[in-house]
Backbone as a ProteinNet text record, in pm:
[ID]
protein_1_A
[PRIMARY]
MTTREGITAGTGSQGGDADGDADGDADGDAGDGDAGDDEPGDDAGDDEPGDDEPGDDEPGEGDGGDDDAEEALRPLGDDCSDHAQCESGKCARRGQQGGVCSECLEDQECQNSGAGRNCSYDRDIGWFVCTEGELGESCEDEAACAEGLFCAEAFGGRAYCSECKTSGDCTEAPDTLCQHHASGGGGAGGGGGRYLECVAPGSIPDNSLCNLANGGDDACTGFCVELNGPGGQPIALCGDCRPGVAEDCPAGQACTPSSFGMGGLNGSECDSDGSDPGGDGDGDGDGDGDGDGDGDGDGDGDGTGGTATSGG
[TERTIARY]
-60.2	30	32	146.8	156.5	145	64.5	42.8	91.8	73.2	116.9	61	141.3	102.9	71.1	128.4	108.6	-25.8	-94.8	-227.2	-211.6	-300.7	-299.6	-416.8	-395.2	-493.6	-612.9	-631.9	-761.6	-776.4	-699.3	-728.9	-738.8	-729	-729.7	-867.1	-870	-995.9	-1074.1	-1203.2	-1289.9	-1254.8	-1266.7	-1243.6	-1098.5	-1061.5	-924.3	-920.5	-799.2	-791.8	-767.5	-781.9	-762.7	-619.1	-596.7	-458.8	-387.1	-462.4	-399.8	-337.3	-369.4	-302.6	-369.5	-493.2	-563.2	-557.9	-543.9	-538	-665.7	-751.1	-878.3	-871.8	-758.7	-757.2	-770.6	-752	-776.5	-704.1	-611.4	-543.7	-417.6	-398.5	-277	-208.1	-246.9	-197.5	-298.8	-371.8	-462.4	-512.1	-450.3	-457.9	-532.7	-485.1	-507.7	-509.6	-580.2	-629.8	-633.5	-576.1	-508.4	-518.6	-579.2	-570.4	-533.3	-535.3	-494	-598.6	-591	-624.9	-649.1	-731.8	-775.2	-669.4	-646.9	-548.5	-570.1	-425.6	-470.2	-523.9	-602.5	-652.5	-709.6	-674.6	-690.4	-799.5	-859.7	-935.9	-921.5	-800.8	-749.5	-780.4	-826.7	-820.9	-810.4	-748.8	-707	-699.4	-644.1	-585.8	-689	-770.2	-779.2	-893.3	-1085.1	-1019.6	-1063.2	-1031.2	-1059.9	-943.4	-928.8	-813.1	-847.7	-747.6	-771.3	-695.8	-659.4	-601.1	-647.4	-642.4	-689.6	-618.9	-690.5	-635	-527.6	-469.3	-357	-396.4	-513	-556.9	-683	-671.6	-786.7	-886.9	-1014.5	-1114.7	-1081.1	-1117.9	-1086	-1191.1	-1169.3	-1265.4	-1382	-1497	-1613.3	-1592.3	-1676.7	-1661.2	-1745	-1818	-1894.2	-2021.4	-2065.5	-2185.2	-2311.1	-2426.6	-2554.4	-2581.6	-2541.2	-2567.6	-2497.6	-2372.2	-2297.7	-2364.3	-2414.6	-2474.7	-2603.5	-2678.9	-2808.4	-2796.3	-2690.4	-2676.8	-2637.2	-2705.9	-2672.8	-2538.5	-2460.7	-2330.2	-2348.5	-2260.4	-2274.8	-2196.2	-2251	-2182.9	-2071.8	-1995.1	-1890.1	-1948.2	-1876.8	-1920.8	-2001.8	-2050.4	-2125.2	-2029.3	-2077.8	-1999.1	-1980.6	-1870.5	-1843.4	-1747.3	-1742.2	-1645.5	-1568.8	-1600.8	-1543.1	-1536.6	-1429.7	-1417	-1532.7	-1579.4	-1683.2	-1816.9	-1834	-1959.6	-1969.4	-1856	-1851.1	-1854.4	-1923.8	-1922.5	-1780.6	-1700.4	-1563	-1469.5	-1515.2	-1429.2	-1322.6	-1340.4	-1238.7	-1304.6	-1281.9	-1332.2	-1213	-1200.1	-1085.7	-1124.5	-1039.9	-1071.4	-1033.7	-1115.4	-1092.5	-1066.6	-968.8	-938.9	-1056	-1090	-1197.5	-1334.9	-1343.7	-1473.4	-1514.6	-1427.6	-1460.7	-1430.7	-1485.7	-1454	-1554.3	-1509.2	-1596.3	-1562.1	-1663.1	-1639.4	-1572.3	-1458.3	-1373.8	-1318.3	-1251.4	-1191.9	-1051.8	-987.1	-848.8	-818.6	-706.2	-662.9	-523.6	-440.3	-302.1	-248.7	-142.2	-79.8	-30.7	36.6	97.9	-6	-124	-232.4	-266.3	-273.6	-303.9	-191.4	-68.3	47	52.4	24.8	30.4	-77.3	-193	-304.1	-298.9	-213.1	-206.3	-315.4	-392.6	-503.9	-459.5	-335	-285.3	-161.1	-122.4	-2.6	-37	-153.9	-184.9	-327.4	-348.5	-483.1	-524.3	-617.6	-653.2	-803.2	-838.8	-979.9	-1030	-1132.2	-1190.2	-1309.5	-1296.8	-1402.8	-1531.7	-1518.2	-1636.1	-1728.5	-1669.8	-1752.9	-1763.8	-1666.6	-1679	-1618	-1521.7	-1448.7	-1308.6	-1227.1	-1089.3	-1084.5	-1005.9	-990.6	-842.9	-809.8	-674.6	-662	-554.2	-528.9	-386.6	-351.5	-217.1	-121.9	-160.9	-72.5	-65	-179.3	-187.4	-132.1	-111.5	-59.3	-147.1	-87.1	-160.1	-204.7	-187.8	-224.4	-111	-145.3	-42.7	37.1	156.2	242.6	339.7	387.1	489.9	625.6	625.9	748.2	709.1	807.5	778.5	712.5	716.7	645.4	494.8	447.3	304	262.2	356.3	325.8	342.8	267.9	276.4	416.5	450.8	582.8	606.8	724.7	759.7	729.5	654.4	624	716.2	731.5	814.6	726.2	766.8	699.5	772.3	714	783.7	708.7	784.2	724.2	674.1	550.6	491.2	431	315.2	250.6	226.3	257.8	231.4	325.2	433.9	529.4	486.5	374.5	327.4	380.9	384	438.2	326.6	343.1	243.4	310.7	242	294	302.4	421.7	449.2	530.1	535.1	615.3	764.3	799.5	939.6	961.2	1087.3	1128.9	1208.6	1292.9	1374.3	1364.2	1410.3	1405.9	1493.3	1590.8	1673.8	1597	1478.8	1396	1312.8	1308.2	1228.2	1313.1	1308.2	1396.5	1323.1	1190.7	1117.2	1115	1125.2	1128.8	1240.8	1313.8	1426.6	1381.8	1463.2	1445.5	1321.1	1249.5	1133.1	1175.1	1085.3	1115	1013.7	1058.7	972.4	899.7	769.7	691	558.6	485.4	354.7	252.6	171.7	59.6	-40.2	-92.4	-170.6	-318.3	-374.4	-518.5	-548	-677.1	-716.9	-660.4	-624.2	-561.3	-621.1	-552	-600.5	-581.1	-611.6	-596.2	-725	-728.2	-850.6	-887.9	-790.7	-822.5	-803.5	-773.5	-756.1	-611.4	-569.3	-428.5	-393.7	-493.8	-463.5	-367.5	-259.8	-164.4	-72	-86.4	-14	106.6	81.7	193.2	281.5	397.4	491.9	487	503.1	502.7	604.3	638.9	735	660.7	704.5	636.5	738	688.7	773.8	809.3	924.4	960.7	857	831	738.3	593.6	556.3	419.8	327	379.1	294.3	244.2	112.5	58.5	69.7	50.3	49.1	-58	-36	-127.4	-128.5	-28.3	-17.1	104.3	97.7	210.9	330	449.9	572.7	674.6	776	880.8	1010.2	1047.9	1163.8	1292.1	1305.6	1428.1	1446.4	1336.2	1343.1	1329	1374.9	1371.9	1240.8	1175.5	1045.9	1044.9	1152.7	1156.7	1148.6	1213	1208.6	1074.5	1008.9	881.6	765.1	772.5	664.3	667.6	551.2	548.1	616.3	616.9	684.8	795.8	773.2	871.6	810	890.9	848.8	889.3	790.3	815.7	769.9	857.5	827	754	666.5	594.3	557.1	507	461.5	320.5	303.3	173.8	102.5	13.6	-62.4	29.6	0.8	80.8	223.3	250.3	385	478	424.7	506.7	536.9	664.1	695.4	637.1	575.1	529.3	576.7	559.9	599	490	466.8	364.1	424.7	373.6	413.9	347.6	425	373.3	445.4	401.8	455.9	594.6	625.6	743.7	799.5	919.7	984.6	983	921.9	915.8	1054	1062.9	1189.3	1279.7	1242.5	1323	1253.3	1300.7	1230.9	1216.8	1316.7	1311.7	1207.6	1144.7	1042.3	910.8	889.9	763.5	786.4	685.5	695.7	716.5	764.9	785.4	655	662.2	544.1	466.2	511.2	444	540.4	482.7	562.5	507.2	587.2	549.6	472.6	348.3	269	301.4	346.9	389.6	277.9	316.8	221.4	151.1	32.6	-41.8	-119.4	-152.3	-229.5	-329.2	-456.8	-557.1	-692.7	-799.3	-935.2	-966.3	-896.3	-918.7	-846.9	-773.5	-701.2	-556.7	-499.9	-360.5	-351.5	-270.2	-253.7	-105.8	-59.9	79.3	110.8	238	279.9	237.7	213.5	174.6	220	237.6	278.5	155.4	157.2	46.1	100.2	6.8	44	108.7	213.7	283.3	222.7	108.9	40.7	61.2	156.1	179.1	72.2	-0.1	-103.1	-223.4	-307	-416	-517.9	-529.6	-624.8	-573.7	-442.1	-384.4	-380.2	-405.3	-409.8	-283.1	-190.3	-63.4	-54.5	-166.1	-157.2	-145.1	-168.6	-148.4	-265	-378.9	-489.1	-589.6	-587	-673.2	-811.6	-844.9	-979.8	-992.5	-880.1	-883.1	-904.7	-909.4	-935.3	-809.1	-699	-571.8	-543.5	-634.8	-607.4	-542.2	-539.9	-468.4	-545.9	-674.4	-746.6	-831.2	-853.1	-923.6	-1073.6	-1135.2	-1281	-1341	-1259.2	-1307.6	-1370.4	-1376.3	-1442.3	-1345.7	-1215.3	-1116.5	-1085.8	-1148.5	-1120.3	-1011.5	-975.3	-863.7	-897.6	-1024.2	-1053.4	-1097.4	-1127.4	-1157.6	-1298.7	-1388.1	-1525.5	-1620.6	-1576.5	-1661.4	-1773.8	-1778.1	-1887.9	-1857.6	-1733.7	-1699.5	-1661.1	-1662.6	-1618.7	-1558.8	-1516.6	-1457.3	-1566.6	-1545.3	-1646.3	-1650.7	-1773.2	-1789	-1892.2	-1889.2	-1987.6	-2109.6	-2225.5	-2347.9	-2368.4	-2454.8	-2477.5	-2594.1
5873.9	5923.3	5822.3	5779.8	5680.1	5746.1	5687	5743.3	5645.9	5682.7	5598	5458.2	5357.5	5218.3	5177.7	5246.3	5208.5	5246.1	5341.7	5382.8	5461.3	5436.7	5518.1	5612.7	5733.7	5837.9	5834.3	5731.2	5713.2	5757.1	5701.3	5720.8	5586.2	5480.1	5346.8	5287.8	5152.3	5080.9	5092.6	5072.5	5082.1	4973.2	5003.9	4905.2	4903.5	4816.5	4804.3	4706.6	4656.8	4558.2	4623.7	4545.6	4598.2	4634.3	4727.1	4767.4	4672.2	4582.5	4475.7	4516.8	4634.3	4670.2	4606.7	4568.2	4499.6	4568.9	4692.4	4757.1	4823.6	4849.7	4910.6	5058	5121.1	5262.4	5342.7	5283	5345.1	5473.2	5510.5	5635.3	5611.3	5495.1	5468	5358.8	5344.3	5227.2	5121.6	5199.3	5296.3	5257.8	5229.3	5167.9	5216.2	5097.9	5100.3	5082.3	5052.3	5079.5	5165.5	5232.5	5345.3	5420	5539.5	5547.4	5415.8	5337.5	5212.5	5114.1	4772.6	4685.3	4613.5	4661.8	4559.5	4517.9	4527.7	4500.4	4404.8	4367	4289	4372.2	4349.1	4417.9	4538.8	4592.9	4709.5	4749.3	4810	4864.8	4767.1	4628.6	4533.4	4481.7	4493.6	4488.3	4474.4	4518.7	4489.8	4463.2	4573.1	4538.6	4451	4512.8	4434	4432.7	4419.6	4479.1	4571.9	4614	4720.9	4812.4	4884.2	4968.1	5111.9	5186	5326.2	5411.6	5359.9	5446.1	5398.2	5484.9	5444.8	5318.3	5233.4	5105.4	5115.3	4998.1	4996.3	5042	5003.3	5042.3	5125	5253.1	5340.4	5313.8	5338.2	5322.4	5411.8	5367.8	5445.7	5549.5	5626.7	5727.1	5660.5	5727.2	5673	5673.5	5596.4	5588.1	5693.9	5773.2	5882.2	5836.1	5711.1	5658.2	5720.6	5675.9	5732.1	5708.2	5588.3	5556.2	5654.9	5691.1	5785.8	5922.5	5962.2	6094.3	6104.3	5994.1	5997.3	5984.1	5923.7	5899.8	6028.7	6057.2	6176	6156.2	6260.9	6252.5	6226.7	6146.2	6102.2	6192.9	6220.4	6307.7	6234.8	6309.6	6251.5	6145.2	6032.1	5923.7	5816.9	5841.9	5739.3	5636.4	5512.8	5408.3	5441.8	5396.5	5423.7	5319	5314.6	5227.4	5305.2	5433.6	5513.6	5659.4	5728	5869	5953.2	5919	5998.3	5990.8	5897.3	5885.9	5987	6046.7	6131.8	6280.6	6358	6502.9	6558.2	6496.4	6541.6	6495.5	6397.7	6339.7	6248.3	6204.2	6121.6	6004.5	5886.6	5763.1	5689.2	5692	5630.6	5493.9	5396.1	5260.2	5235.5	5151.3	5111.9	4962.4	4915.5	4772.6	4690.4	4585.5	4495.6	4561.3	4676.1	4742	4819.9	4830.5	4903.4	5051	5130.6	5271.4	5358.7	5481.3	5579	5717.4	5796.7	5932	6014.4	6075.3	6136.6	6270.8	6338.4	6468.7	6458.3	6344.6	6330.3	6184.5	6164	6030.2	5996	6096.2	6070.8	6185.7	6154.8	6255.6	6375.6	6348.6	6456.8	6556.6	6508.1	6595.9	6697.6	6651.2	6741	6841.7	6795.5	6883.7	6989.4	6949.2	7043.1	7151.3	7114	7208.7	7295.4	7256.2	7328.4	7290.7	7184.4	7142.9	7056.8	7012.3	6927.4	6852.8	6755	6674.2	6531.9	6483.7	6341.4	6322	6223.6	6185.8	6061.5	6077.7	5970.5	5945.2	5820.8	5784	5825.4	5905.8	5951.7	5863.4	5783.6	5689.9	5761.3	5878.9	5949.6	5995.7	6037	6087.1	5988.7	5896.5	5788.8	5813.2	5904.2	5920.8	5975.6	5980.6	6027.6	6179.8	6234.7	6379.8	6414.3	6538.8	6587.8	6619.9	6573.4	6599	6651.5	6678.4	6727.3	6614.3	6488.5	6376.3	6350.8	6322.8	6302.8	6166.5	6152.7	6029	5910.8	5806.3	5686.1	5680.4	5787.9	5784.9	5725.4	5652.3	5589.5	5695.6	5659.4	5757.4	5687.3	5766	5717.8	5772.6	5893.6	5955.5	6059.3	6120.4	6211.2	6341.4	6369.3	6487.3	6472.6	6348.9	6323.3	6323.2	6350.9	6351	6490.5	6518.2	6647	6669.4	6794.3	6829.6	6760.2	6702	6632.7	6484.9	6436.8	6294.2	6227.9	6098.5	6018.5	5926.5	5899.5	5798.8	5667.1	5582.3	5463.5	5336	5233.6	5103.9	5040.4	4992.1	4933.3	4797.8	4768.1	4638.7	4606.3	4482.5	4438.7	4496.2	4560.4	4614.6	4745.2	4803.4	4930	5044.9	5165.1	5281.6	5374.3	5429	5516.5	5634.9	5747	5862.9	5827.5	5837.6	5784.9	5883.2	5856.1	5938.5	5911.6	5794.8	5755.1	5648.4	5630.5	5517.6	5417.6	5470.9	5389	5447	5371.8	5420.2	5543.5	5564.1	5683.4	5811.3	5798.9	5916.1	5956.6	5870.7	5897	5973.5	6104.3	6188	6267.9	6269.1	6351.7	6292.9	6159.8	6095.3	5991.3	5979.5	5885.2	5740.1	5660.7	5514.7	5470.4	5561.3	5517.9	5444.3	5359.3	5269.5	5289.4	5275.9	5293.5	5162.8	5161.5	5039.7	5066.4	4959.7	4971.8	5032.9	5122.2	5175.4	5063.4	5053.2	4935.7	4943.8	5062.5	5070.6	5180.3	5201.1	5299.5	5436.9	5510.9	5639.9	5748.7	5861	5975.8	5961	6067.5	6065.7	6027.4	6048.2	6023.8	5877.6	5788.7	5646.8	5563.5	5620.3	5540.8	5510	5384.8	5353.2	5255.2	5191.4	5098.5	4989.3	4969	4864.1	4894.3	5008.3	5036.1	5125.1	5246.1	5339.3	5311.2	5375.2	5357.2	5477.8	5450	5556.1	5522.6	5621.7	5604.8	5559.1	5446.8	5391.9	5365	5355.1	5327	5179	5144	5002.3	4926.7	4801.3	4717	4759.8	4837.8	4892	4822	4734.9	4670.4	4536.4	4516.2	4392.1	4274.8	4155.2	4034.9	4046	3974.3	3969.5	4098.9	4185.1	4310	4303.9	4379.7	4387.8	4453.2	4406.4	4467.8	4471.6	4553	4569	4516.1	4396.1	4328.5	4407.6	4467.8	4540.1	4665.5	4722	4845.1	4820.3	4704.3	4676.4	4620.8	4536.7	4481.9	4404.3	4328.6	4252.1	4344.4	4459.9	4555.1	4627.4	4644.6	4716.7	4631.5	4499.7	4408.6	4381.1	4345.5	4299.3	4162.5	4086.7	3958.7	3958.7	3884	3872.3	3911.5	3963.1	3995.6	3878.9	3805	3680.3	3693.1	3664.6	3679.4	3557.3	3579.5	3472	3520.2	3429.7	3465.8	3522.9	3643	3708.6	3698.7	3792	3790.1	3789.3	3699.4	3692.2	3647.1	3584.5	3537.9	3646.3	3768.6	3877.6	3852.6	3866.1	3846.6	3958	3920.9	4016.5	3964.9	4041.9	3998.1	4037.9	3950.5	3973.6	3958.9	4037.6	4022.2	3897.2	3817.9	3694.9	3658.9	3546.7	3501.8	3441.6	3384.4	3298.6	3290.5	3233.9	3210.6	3060.3	3016	2872.5	2809	2696.1	2623.8	2667	2771.2	2817.1	2770.6	2660.1	2593.6	2681.3	2764.6	2842.3	2953.8	2980.3	3083.5	3038.9	2907.7	2854.5	2774.5	2764.8	2683.1	2535.6	2460.2	2316.4	2249.3	2159.3	2088.2	2159.6	2279.3	2352.7	2379	2399.4	2428.7	2555.2	2616	2741.4	2715.5	2760	2753.9	2877.3	2859.9	2975.9	3075	3196.2	3299.8	3256.9	3313.2	3280.7	3402.3	3399.2	3506.8	3442.5	3472.2	3411.4	3472.9	3394.6	3443.8	3482.5	3417.9	3449.4	3573.7	3637.9	3759.1	3731.6	3818	3808.5	3734.5	3630.5	3551.9	3536.4	3601.8	3591.3	3455.5	3421.8	3294.1	3285.4	3162.7	3144.4	3009.9	3001.1	2877.4	2792.2	2668.8	2576.1	2441	2352.9	2215.8	2152.8	2073.9	2012.3	1878.8	1842.9	1719.5	1605.5	1618.7	1509.5	1504.7	1613.1	1618.4	1695.7	1631.9	1704.6	1762.5	1710.6	1766	1889.8	1909.1	2026.1	2019.1	1896.2	1886.5	1826.4	1788.6	1737.1	1587.3	1512	1367.1	1293.9	1363.4	1304	1226	1215.5	1134.9	1214.1	1346.4	1427.4	1452.7	1404.2	1426.5	1548.9	1604.2	1727	1709.5	1582.7	1567	1543.1	1513.2	1501.8	1367.7	1266.1	1139.7	1035.1	1058.4	969.7	849.9	831	712.2	734.6	860.4	888.6	890.9	870	868.7	1003.5	1097.2	1230.8	1250.3	1142.6	1164.3	1200.1	1185.6	1230	1131.6	1010.1	920.1	818.2	806.3	719.3	574.3	532.8	390	348.8	446.5	415	373.1	373.5	328.3	441.9	565.6	678.1	705.8	638.8	660.2	768.5	805.9	908.8	851.1	716.6	653.4	517.5	445	313	212.1	132	33.6	-81.1	-129.8	-245.1	-338.6	-463	-558.8	-562.9	-578.5	-585	-723.4	-745.7	-877.6	-881.2
-969.5	-866.3	-752.9	-710.9	-605.2	-470.2	-384.9	-252.6	-147.9	-20.7	88.4	75.6	110.7	101.7	-41	-138.2	-276.8	-330.3	-267.7	-314.3	-443.2	-540.4	-660.4	-653.8	-698.5	-673.2	-765.9	-840.9	-902	-1043	-1134.9	-1275.5	-1343.3	-1267	-1324.9	-1323.7	-1319.5	-1329.5	-1199.9	-1208.8	-1093.2	-993.2	-861	-757.5	-717.4	-624.8	-579.1	-464.3	-432.2	-327.3	-193.6	-84.5	49.8	71.5	165.7	189.1	281.8	345.8	419.6	550.6	603.8	726.3	846.6	835.5	940	1073.2	1079.5	1209.1	1246	1148.8	1178.6	1199	1172.8	1198.3	1072.6	958.2	829.3	806.3	893.1	867.1	791.3	744.4	673.5	747.6	869.2	935.8	911	935.2	974	1105.8	1194.2	1326.1	1409.1	1339.8	1474.5	1482.6	1511.8	1608.8	1589.8	1662.6	1675.5	1584.8	1568.4	1427.3	1378.7	1457.7	1416.8	1404.2	1336.8	1333.3	1387.3	1367.6	1440.9	1522.7	1669.9	1756.4	1835.3	1866.4	1972.4	2070.6	2118.2	2219.9	2183.9	2048.4	2011.4	1969.7	2057.8	1951.2	1838.3	1851.2	1778.9	1705.9	1667.1	1636.3	1531.2	1521.7	1439	1334	1350.8	1250.2	1242.3	1384.1	1427.8	1374.8	1252.4	1191.4	1094.2	1011	920.6	911.4	800.8	785.3	807.5	853.9	876.2	777.2	664.8	564.3	428.8	329.6	197.9	153.4	76.8	37.4	-68.7	-104.1	-196.1	-335.5	-380.1	-514.1	-501.1	-525.7	-513.8	-625.3	-598.7	-704.2	-822.2	-939.7	-1058.5	-1088.9	-1190.9	-1231.9	-1305.2	-1308.5	-1378.1	-1528	-1597.3	-1742.3	-1815	-1736.2	-1799.9	-1866	-1838.6	-1902.4	-1846.1	-1899.6	-1858.4	-1711.3	-1660.4	-1521.3	-1429.1	-1462.6	-1381	-1383.7	-1500.1	-1514.3	-1434.8	-1426	-1359.4	-1208.6	-1161.8	-1019	-946.5	-836.2	-757.3	-689.6	-683.2	-617.8	-468.1	-413.5	-275.1	-180.5	-63.2	32.6	107.1	184.1	266.8	359.2	368	455	386.9	264	191.5	131.2	119.4	54.2	-93.4	-151.7	-292.4	-347.8	-479.5	-546.9	-653.4	-668.5	-776.3	-731.2	-763.7	-727.4	-781.6	-901.9	-967.3	-896	-803.9	-730.4	-616.5	-577	-458.4	-492.2	-409.8	-425	-414.1	-328.3	-308.1	-419.3	-500.9	-603.3	-547.7	-420.8	-355.4	-284.6	-338.9	-278.6	-220.2	-90.1	-21.9	31.5	10.5	51.8	197	262.9	401.5	408.5	337.5	339.1	290.2	365.5	326.7	333.8	399.6	413.8	289.4	190.6	69.9	81.8	-13.3	-18.4	53.7	88.4	152.1	97.2	63.5	13.4	123.6	90.1	191.5	146.1	239.8	212.1	152.7	169.4	121.1	90.9	19.6	-17.8	33.2	62.4	101.9	187.1	261.8	348.5	268.8	157.1	80.6	32.3	0.6	-42.8	66	190.7	302	322.6	309.7	327.8	217.7	94.7	-18.3	-7.4	43.8	52	177.2	272.1	397.6	495.2	463.1	548.7	665.3	663.6	770.8	728.7	808.5	781.9	738.5	778.7	771.8	721.6	634.1	590.7	669.3	762.2	854.6	856.5	885.5	898	1035.8	1040.3	1166.1	1199.2	1301.8	1338.1	1380.3	1438.3	1488	1375.6	1263.1	1153.7	1037.7	1026.5	928.6	792.4	781	654.8	682	574.6	586.6	584.4	677.5	687.5	704.1	676.1	702.1	850.7	912	1054	1070.5	1194.5	1224.9	1264.1	1237.3	1268.7	1416.9	1475.6	1620.1	1661.1	1791.3	1848.8	1809.2	1752.6	1714.9	1571.2	1494.5	1353.4	1271.5	1166.4	1083.9	1009.9	967.8	902.5	808.6	712.3	621.2	661.7	714.7	765.5	869.7	933	1042.9	998.4	869	819	838.1	850.7	867.8	1014	1106.1	1249.4	1308	1412.5	1480.6	1536.1	1557	1608.7	1742.4	1756.8	1879.8	1878.7	1777.1	1766.2	1664.7	1679.5	1589.9	1506.9	1382.4	1300.6	1326	1410.2	1459.1	1423.6	1385.7	1355.1	1482.6	1478.9	1598.5	1562.9	1618.3	1600.5	1453.5	1412.5	1276	1172.7	1214.9	1120.1	1056.5	1102.5	1048.6	1133	1074.6	1144	1190.2	1310.9	1370.4	1437.6	1443.1	1514.5	1663.1	1718.3	1852.4	1936.6	2067	2156.8	2142.6	2090	2085.8	1979.4	1942.4	1858.2	1941.3	2028.9	2118.8	2259	2356.2	2494.1	2513.7	2425.5	2432.7	2405.2	2341.1	2314.2	2435.5	2536.8	2657	2757.6	2750.4	2832.4	2939	2937.7	3032.7	3172.9	3184.5	3316.3	3316.2	3427.1	3431.4	3420.2	3351.9	3342.8	3267.2	3201.3	3125.7	2998.5	2949.3	2838	2725.7	2602.1	2485.6	2455.7	2476.6	2464.4	2392.6	2359.7	2295.2	2390	2334.5	2411.7	2434.9	2556.9	2593.3	2559.6	2540.5	2516.2	2415.7	2388.2	2288.5	2318.9	2214	2235.6	2151.4	2145.4	2072.1	1923	1852.5	1707.7	1639.3	1510	1434.5	1432.7	1448.3	1435.1	1558.6	1675.4	1795.7	1820.1	1804.3	1816.5	1925.4	1990.4	2097.4	2054.4	2133.5	2105.3	1990.3	1927.3	1805.2	1826.5	1867.4	1872.9	1994.4	1997.3	2106.4	2200.1	2328.9	2428.7	2537.4	2617.1	2725.8	2851.5	2909.8	3027.5	3138.4	3259.7	3374.9	3379.9	3434.4	3449.9	3532.3	3493.7	3567.7	3563.2	3461.7	3457.8	3359.6	3273.1	3171.9	3225.4	3234.1	3290	3192.5	3246.1	3162.6	3054.7	2944.6	2829.3	2749.3	2769.6	2694.7	2602.6	2492.4	2401.6	2470	2435.4	2484.1	2371.2	2386.8	2285.3	2343.8	2300.6	2358	2335.6	2217.3	2183.8	2267.6	2317.6	2396	2546	2592.6	2735.7	2785.2	2703.5	2740.6	2870.2	2897.5	3022.6	3143.5	3135.5	3246.4	3253.6	3138.9	3136.4	3185.8	3167.5	3207.8	3357.9	3413	3551.1	3561.8	3452.2	3447.7	3344.9	3235	3128.2	2994.7	2904.2	2767.9	2678.7	2626.6	2554.4	2409.4	2315.8	2173	2119.4	2021.2	1952.7	1813.3	1730.5	1596.7	1605	1549.9	1552.2	1420	1388.1	1262.4	1141.5	1047.3	925.9	949	1063.1	1092.3	1143	1161	1213.3	1360.5	1402.2	1544.1	1629.2	1740	1839.8	1974.5	2078.7	2212.5	2310.7	2410	2511.7	2650.2	2743.7	2883.1	2939.5	3014.2	3072.6	3201.3	3261.5	3390.6	3379.6	3264.2	3257.2	3116	3106.5	2978	2950.4	2840.1	2810.6	2814.2	2883.5	2891.4	3004.7	3076.3	3189.9	3317.7	3375.4	3485.4	3608.3	3635.2	3759.2	3758.9	3642.4	3637.4	3700.4	3716.3	3768.4	3896.4	3983.1	4104.3	4069.8	4165	4145.7	4105	4007.7	3961.6	3853.8	3814.4	3708.9	3593.7	3476.2	3356.6	3291.9	3206.3	3142.2	3012.8	3008.5	2886.2	2802.3	2675.9	2595	2567.7	2533.2	2492.1	2364.5	2339.3	2218	2170.5	2041.2	1979.9	1885.9	1901.7	1814.9	1837.3	1807.2	1820.7	1964.8	2058.2	2198.4	2244.7	2154.4	2189.3	2224.2	2305.7	2346.7	2479	2482.3	2603.6	2633.8	2739.2	2778.5	2837.2	2845	2902.1	3048.4	3095.1	3234.1	3286	3416.3	3481.2	3508.3	3457.5	3475.8	3518.8	3561.5	3591.1	3469.1	3491.7	3378.2	3339.1	3398.6	3359	3456.6	3552.5	3646.4	3754.4	3775.7	3878.5	3825.6	3739.3	3674.9	3771.1	3894.3	3989.4	4058.6	4056.9	4117.8	4269.6	4331.2	4476.4	4535.7	4449.4	4498.9	4509.8	4492.6	4506.9	4374.4	4263	4131.3	4076.5	4148.7	4096.8	4014.4	4024	3939.4	3993.4	4118.3	4167.7	4257.2	4298.8	4375.3	4524.1	4577.6	4720.5	4802.4	4735.7	4805.7	4868.4	4853.5	4921.1	4832	4703.4	4613.1	4564.8	4606.7	4561.9	4438.6	4402	4277.7	4286.4	4407.9	4413.5	4451.5	4497.8	4525.1	4660.7	4750.2	4878.9	4990.6	4965.1	5061.8	5172.7	5173.9	5286.4	5255.8	5131.6	5096	5077	5092.1	5079.6	4940.8	4856.6	4716.5	4688.7	4790.3	4763	4730.5	4747.8	4711.7	4807.3	4926.2	5020.6	5123	5133.4	5230.1	5364	5381.4	5506.9	5476.8	5577.8	5557.2	5526.7	5421.7	5381.8	5480.6	5519.2	5608.4	5545.8	5584.8	5531.5	5621.1	5563.8	5643.3	5699.1	5801.4	5851.5	5947.4
[MASK]
++++++++++++++++++++++++++++++++++++++++++++++++++++++++++++++++++++++++++++++++++++++++++++++++++++++++++++++++++++++++++++++++++++++++++++++++++++++++++++++++++++++++++++++++++++++++++++++++++++++++++++++++++++++++++++++++++++++++++++++++++++++++++++++++++++++++++++++++++++++++++++++++++++++++++++++++++++++++

């Protein structure tokens, strides 16, 4: 039976590959952060990382050999590689972290049993449980989210239960914009940086994720600048300036583009353009402002701090 993210419910071969969501929420985004990956910033990450939903290929059933018969069944939360190892009969994968004995394997299972709407990884207890599709949990469609929430694509191209899909969904307060949640949130898996929420204009600080299509420039304190994120997926970050737009920075400075890497999320910023490495305005790079390069500030170039004279 095919499950969310192509998960198979476990009649095939033992083991399986990671689900690749990199959000760390294992709930199917499993985001998270956020219920969601390791994120940027997220709980980030990210995706940031570890997965919060069962992996693409679920562990298979045991072969019924002597080893399986002798091994004691494992309780919820124990590591596993096969459904037959678990008391629950359900070994759900957490991406690169491997499998964990859990209460559920997919959203539809929870819906069919009446136990909930969403199968999400609960970080507090350490296994997958049925939930009501709280804010920040990954989703396949809106049936997996609580009433009033939207299943919206967010960071990394994954979908999470969110307050909005577009700014038109933000009706409770005037002029609010649909943007990425900036920090860890509710739900079984967290959700920092993953799900979308309604925010006030000018409220998102630099170095934070923004949604350019939903009015990111208005939502940021500066500008919403797009760049290539994990796996080449486009993301956008709030920053000081737009690369190539000279008027965004003071005279003598240039815009350093946004970046995403081991150092985290770094929005664009105005820096020296290289003509004055010292930053003192004289161009010599020593920071004293006299232009001679010796750093003593007297301008004579001898480094003594005064005018050089000959002895006699």
